[in-house]
N, C-alpha and C positions, 0 to 999 in steps of 0.2 A: 659215479657220474655216468649217465647214459649218453652214448654217442650215436650219431646217425650215419647212415650209409653214404659212402663216397659216390659222387656223381660228377660228370664232366659235361658242362654245357658250353658250347662254343657261341651260339647265337640264340636270341629269343628266350633268354632266361626268364622263366616265370617267377613272379614275386609272390611269396606267400605272406600272410599276415603274421605268422609266427616263425620268422626266420631272421637270423643275423647274417649280415652280408658284408663282405669286403670287396671293394672295387679298385681296380687299377687300370691305367691306360697308358698307351704309348703310340705316337704317330710319327710319320715321316716329316722331316724338317724341310722347309721350302728352299733354303740355301744350304746344301750339304757342305760340311767342312770336316777336316780331320780332327780326331781327338788325339790325346797324347799317345794312344796306342794304335793310331792309324785308322780307327773306325770313322765312318761318316756319321755326323750328327743327324738325327731325324727328329720328328716331332717329340718334344721333351716331356712326355707324360707317362708316369706309371701311377695310376690312381688306385689307391687301396682303400676299400670301404668295408668296414665291419659293422654289420647290423646285428645288434644283440637284443633279442626279445624273449619269447618263451622257449625258442630254440636258438642255438648259437650258430650263426652262419657267417662265413667270410665271402665277400665278393671282391675280386680284384680285377682291375681293368688296365690293360696296357693300350694306350690310346692309339690308334690305328689297329690296335692291338687287341686287348682282351679284357673281359670281366672274369673275375675269379670268385667263386662262391664256395664258402666252406661252412658246413653245419657243425654245431657244437652241442654240448650237453644241455639238458633242460634244468633250469634252476628250480628251486622249490617254490611253491605257491606262497608261502609265508616266510619271507626273509627274516633272519634274526635281526635284533636291534644292532646297529653298527657300533663297533667299539673303536678304540684308538688304533691308528695305523702305526705299526712298530717300525720306525726308521732306525732308531738307535741300536736295536738289537739285530735287525736283519742286515744292516750294512756291514756287520761283523761276520756274517755268514752268507755271502753272496751265492746265488744259484744261477741256473740257466733258464730263461723264460722260453718255453716251447709252445708252438702253435697247437700241438696235440693236447695240451692241457685244457683247451676250451674250443678247439676247432676239429671238425671231422671231414668236411667236404669242400673241395675247391673246384671252381669252374672258370672258364675263360670265354670272352666274347670280344670281337673286334669293334673298334670305333671308326667311324668314317673319317677320311682324310681328303680334303679338297683345298683349293686356294682360298676358299671363303672361311676356313676354320684353322688357319695356321696360328700356333700359339707363340707369342713372343717370349723373351727371357723372363726368368724368375716367376713361373706360373704358380698359382695356388688352385685348390679345388675344394668344392663342397658338393654334397649330394642332398637333394630335396625332392621327396616323392619320387617321381619317375624321371627326374632331371639330374644330369651331371653338369655342374656349372664350373667352368674353368675361367680364371681371371689372372691378368697380369696388371701392372700399373696402368696399362693403356687400353685394355680391351676386356670384354666379358662375353664368353661364348657358352651356349647351352646345347647339350647333347641328350638324346634319349637314352635312358639308363638300360633298357632292355636290348634295343637293337644297335646302340652305338651311333645312330644316325645324327649328323649335325642338324640342329633345328633352327638356330638363329643367333645373332649377336644382340646384346642389350646395351643401349645407350652409346655415348661417345664422350671422348675428352673434349672439353671446350667450355668457355664462359658464356656461351649463348644459352637461351632458355632450354633446359633439359640436359645441358652439358655438365659433366662432373669433373672434378679436379684430378681424380684418379679412380681406378676401377675396383678399389677395395670396397667390399660391401658386407652387409649383415642381412639375414633373412628373417622376416616376420613369419614364423612357422604357422601362424593362425590364418593370415590373409594370403600368404604366398608372395608377398611383395618384397622387393629387394631395395635396400637403402644404401646408396653410394655416398662417398665423401664428396660433398659439393664445395661451395665457396662461402667464406665468411661465417663458418660455424653452422652450415646447413647440411642436411642429408637430402639427397635426390631420390625420389620414389619411382620405381618402375614395377610393372607386373612381369610375369614370366613370358608373356607374349611380346615383350619389348615396348609396351606403351608407357609413355611418361605420364606420371600421375601428380606431379607437383613436388614442391620441396617443403621442408620443415626445419625451422631454426631450433637447434638443440644445444648450442654452446656459443660463447663469444668467438672461439677459434677452434678449428680442428686441423691437425697436421703433425709434422715431425716433432715440434716442440710440445705438443699437447696430445699424446697418444690416448686413444679412447676405446671403449667397448660398449656394445648395445645389445640388449635382448628386448623382446616384446611380449606383452600380455594382451588380453583382449581389449584393454582400455588404456594401457600405459606403454610408454617408452622408458625403459630402465637404462640409465646412462652411468658409466663410471669413467672418469677422465683424470689423468695426471698432468701436472706441470713438471716437465723434466728439468726445467731451469728455474729454481726458486729465486725469488727476488731477495734483496737484503732485508733483514728483519725476521719476523717469525713466520713460519710456514703454516698459514691459516687458510683453510679452504674447506668446502663441502663438495668433494669430488663425486659423490653418489647422489644422482638426481632422479626423481620420478616425475615424468612429464606426461601430459595427455598427448593424444595423437596429433594435436595442432602445435605442440611444442611448448605449451604453458606449463610452468613448474608447479606441480601439485604438492611436493614435499621434497625434503633433502635429508641426507644422513651424513653426519660429520665423518671425517676420515678416522679410521680405526688406528692409524699409525700415530705414535707419539709425536708431538711437536718438537722440532729441533730448531733452535735459533740459528739462522743462516746469516753469516756476516762476510761471506766470500763471494767472489765473482767467477762466473764461468769463463775460462780462457780458451777452451777448445771443445768442439763437438765432433766426435767420430761416428760415422754411419757405416755399418757392415751390411752388405747386401744379403739377400735371403738364403741363397744356396750355401754360402760359406758360413753365414750366421747359424743356420740349422745344424751344420756339421759341428760347430764349436759349442753351441748353446742348447741344442735339442729343439723340440717343437716350438718352444717359445720364440725361436728365431725365424720362423717360416716367412714372416714379412720383413725381416731385417732386424738388426739390433743397433742401438745407439748408446754411446758412452759420453757423458758430460764430465769434463775435467775442470777442477776448480784451482784457483791460484794458491791454495794451501796444500796442494797435492792430493786432496780428497777427490773421489770420483763416484759416480753412480751410473748403473746400467739400466736400460729399459728397452723392451721390445718396441718396434715402430708402431705396431698395432697391438693393443692389449687383448688378453684372453682371460680376463678376470671374471667374466660373467658367462653363464650358460644356463640352459634349461634341461631338467631331467624329470620325466613323469609329470610335466606341467608345472614344476616348481622351479623358481629362480635360485640358482646357486651363485655364491660369490667367494672367491679366493684371491686375496691380495698377496703379492710378494712380501716377504719379511714377516708374514703372519702364518702361524702353524695351524690355523683353523679354517675349515670350509663352513660357510654360513648359508642358511636358507632365508630368503626374503619372504616374510609373511606379515600381512597387515602393516606394511610400511616399516617393519623392524627387521633387524638381522638376528637370527637365532643360531647358535652353534649346531652344526650337523655332523661333522667328522673332525677329528683332531689328529694331526701328525705328531707323534711322539719322537722328537729329534734328540731328546736327552742332552748328552754332553756336546752334541753337534749343533745345538740351538744357535740361530743367527739372530742376535738381539736387533730389533728394529731401530733402536737408538744408534746402532753402528752402521746404518745402511749407506752412509757416505764414506765409510772407511773400507778400503780395500787392503787385503793382506796377501803376502806371498804364501804359496802352498796352503791356501785357506781350507781348513777342515770344517768350517761352518756350513750347514746345510740350509739352503733356501729352496722350498718347493716351488718350482717355477711354473709348472704346467699340469693340469688335471683334466681328464676326460672320464665320463661316466657312461656305463651301460646298465643293463637290468640288474645284475648283481656285482659287477666289477667296477672298480675305480682304478684307472691307469694314470700314473703320475711320473714326472721326471724332475730331477734336481741335479745340481752340479756340486762336485767336491774336488778340491785340488785341481781344478781346471778340466775334470772329466765329467761326462754326462752319465747318469744312472737312470734306469727305468724300473718302475715297480708296479706290481698289481696288488690290490687289496680286494679280497672276496668278502663282500658284506654278509653273505650267508654263513660262511665258515669263520669269518673274522681272521683269516690267514693272510699274512703279508709276505710277498716274495720280491726280492730286489736283485737285479743283474746290472753289471757294468756295461755301458753302451746303450744304444737306442733300439736294438733290433730284437724281434722274436725269432727264434730258430724255426725255420719252416721244415718241420719233420713230417709234414703231410705229403707233399709231392717232392720235397727235397730240392725245390727251386730256391729263388732268392729269399733272403730273410724278409720279414714283414715289419713295417714301421709306420703304423697309423699316425696321422698328424692332427686330425680333428674329428669331432663327433657331432652329429645332428640330433634333433629331438626325436627321430625315429630310431635312435640307437645305432646309427651307421657311422663307422669310422672310415676315414678316407685318407689316402696318401698318394703321392705323385713322385715319380722317379724319372730321371733323364734316360732316354733310350740308349745312349752310349754306355751308361752304367750297366744296363742289362747285357749288352754285347760283351763288355769287359768281364763281367761276372761269368758269363758262359765260357769265355776263353780260359779264365782262371779255374774253372771247374769242368774240365772236359769229361769227367766221369759221369756227370749228370746228363741223362737222356731225357729231353723234354717231350719226346714221343710225338713230334709234329705240332705241339701246341704253339710253338713259336716259329713256325715255318715262314711267317710273313716278315720276320725281322731281316 
């Protein structure tokens, strides 16, 4: 593997077409308060973005804070045909996932902090082109990816024209438009300049009881939606819809999950907020997790926002929980793309309402793709595991936990949470977590990179 020279960029990071980048950010918090170790909370963002293209680069941003850019090895021009992802074998021989396996260069750049761009609780982050987009349930803020300058807020909470019900959004990577969850099954459209462009009806309902996911092609809105609370009788639905940009249904694809006769009633619904949910469930919990309990002691878990659809190299991918296959959407049909070989740890979809103590069954919860790598997470016996599948070499590696060891600059571990169509992975970490980590690792000398903390 060819690795590239280490550089350190504090500001004005130049973006090359052939680079992988990881972004992270952290900013001062408007109302300081003590953490359990006595640190003052500041703006809660550690944005980590990994862009993987013909070179592998990490860009990390600590919001007030910094961008971190890391270069990686060049993949071959002709990737091998993908094989099966070996879960059953590699879970018996766990390894340590290291940043140096695919990263060479790390750089940092500060993001602006003002009263206009203070982030509320439970923030999430995405990177699109030259924009860092940070959202909570109540706000959406845009920053410049190179300078870290705050640019604008987008939209607002409200049931007035242009108001959305929450600031969760999906990006149309072709038009650059953002689609927010609106009211009564609508998505509210905004451009990145903050202009409201109208709404589109995509479902009877969107919200906690109907988690959804959307991706966009040049002519279609591709929608996948679940009903967390099945009604009595048979679970019959077509959760996979292909709509035109006006919301008209062009086609539908039946659920790939087997039908289970449901004769029980939901007696309780628990919702776990995003920070704790991510800690317990991994990246599938970045928006929060829900558990529905039935009166026969069965239960089923679901993320509050689905991550079942994504795009890679212009192709729409689909991976549903309880299924061991990643599919590609082509000509309105789903075709197998990659298979997770879970072997004796297979989680039968017919048992998805059945929870077991010390459960050894493996359900692949979360997948991200870059040029030659597929990064995935699953849980077993209540623990989160992270894996990498190299589609060039067809080699699978699995580690216990969610982090990549940062053996590049030996600072905090890396844990990307999502990936965009430019092969950029991004993460976000609370500022007090950085301070606590530095206290616990006094032997690490950040060499002035974190002097603003």
